[in-house]
Structure formats: structure tokens, C-alpha cells
N, C-alpha and C positions, 0 to 999 in steps of 0.2 A: 142820514148819515150814519155810517157804520161806527160802533162804539170805540173801536181802536183809533179810528182817525179822530174822532172827538177827543178822546183821551190825550192824543198827541197835540192837537191844537190847545187843549187847556193847559198842557205842560209848557208849550211854547209862550203862550200868554202870561203864565204864572212866572216865567223867566224874564220877563220885560222885553221880549223879542217882538218885533212887529213885522208884518207881512207888507212889503212895498209893492204897489200896483205898477208893473213895469211892462207896457205893451210891447217894447222892443225886445223882451225875452220871453216869446211864447212857450218855450220849451223848459222854462225854469221857474221856480219860485224864488224871490230875492227877500231874504230876511235880514233886518237891520236891528242895531242896538248900538247907542253911543257913537254914532257917526261910521260904524263899520258895517260890512255886509258880508253874507255867504250866499251862494247860489245853490240851490237844491233841485235836482231833476224832477220834473213832472212825469209822474208814471201812473197812467190811468186815473183813478180817483184819489191817489195818495202820492207818496214821496219816493223818489228814487235815491240815486248817488248824492252824496253832499260834497260840494266843492271846497276849494280852499278859501280861507278867509281873505278879505281885502276891504276895499271901499268904493262907493259909487261917486264919480265926479262928472263933470260936464264932458269928459273924454270917454266915459263908460266904467266899466268895472276894472279897477286897478287891484291886482293881486299882491298880497304880502308875500315877500320872499326874504329869505335870510342867507346871507353868505359872507363868510370870513368874520363871523360875529357882529356884523351890521345887518340891519333889516331895513327893507325899502318897499315902497309900492311901485309896481311896474305896470306899464300899459304901452304896447307897441313902441319899443324903443325909449320911452320916457321913463326916467327913474327919478324918484323922490324918496329921500331919507325918511324913515318912520321913526317917530319918537318912542321911547320905551313905553309911554303910556298908550300910544296908539297900537303898538304892536301887542301889548298885554290885552287891550280891549278887544282886538281881532281874535286873538287865540282864546279869550274867555268866551266870546260869542260862538265860535265854533265849538268849543267844548260843550257849553249849555245847549246848543242846537243838537249835537249828537245825542246828548243825554235825553233830551225831550223826545227825539224821533226814534229812540230805541224801543 
């Protein structure tokens, strides 16, 4: 394993972020913490683009969106309000993941 990739994995683990094995997402890594998730593109032996934060449910990945001062999780027409704590957890995961992968 190359040293850069190892350093990124160590930063991810140090931030309390877990890698969720998801067979249904062969082109993405799914990182989770505190019930929230972020998908990251698989690119060769490393990481590509980082997606928007959200959560994984029985329906699949529900992206966190904000509109009109309210935040919600959305999936194929289904909308569920996000609590302030959930929105904060999702944004925190995204920020920490971006930092770890930089």
C-alpha cells in the first residue's frame, strides 16, 4: 500500500469514520459515522470525488438537502425532515472526511 493512501486511511480512522462494505455500490466507498454517510468515488487504488452527506436507510442513500432554512433527507420523491442534530452530524462527517482525504 502506498504511503499516501495509508496516511489517509489513518486520518479516516482517527476521525472515528468507518468504511461500510456495500456490495450494491461497486463504484463508491461508503463512509459512515453517527448514523450519517458520505459516498466517495473509487478511483483506481484510491479515492476520487466526495459526494454530498446523507444517510443510508432501507431505501438506499438519502441525501441531505437544505431549502428555505429547513433541511431534509430525500430519496426518489420521499422527503423526511432532518433534525438539527442529524444535519450537524452529516455536515461534520463531510468536513472531517474532506480533511482526512486532503
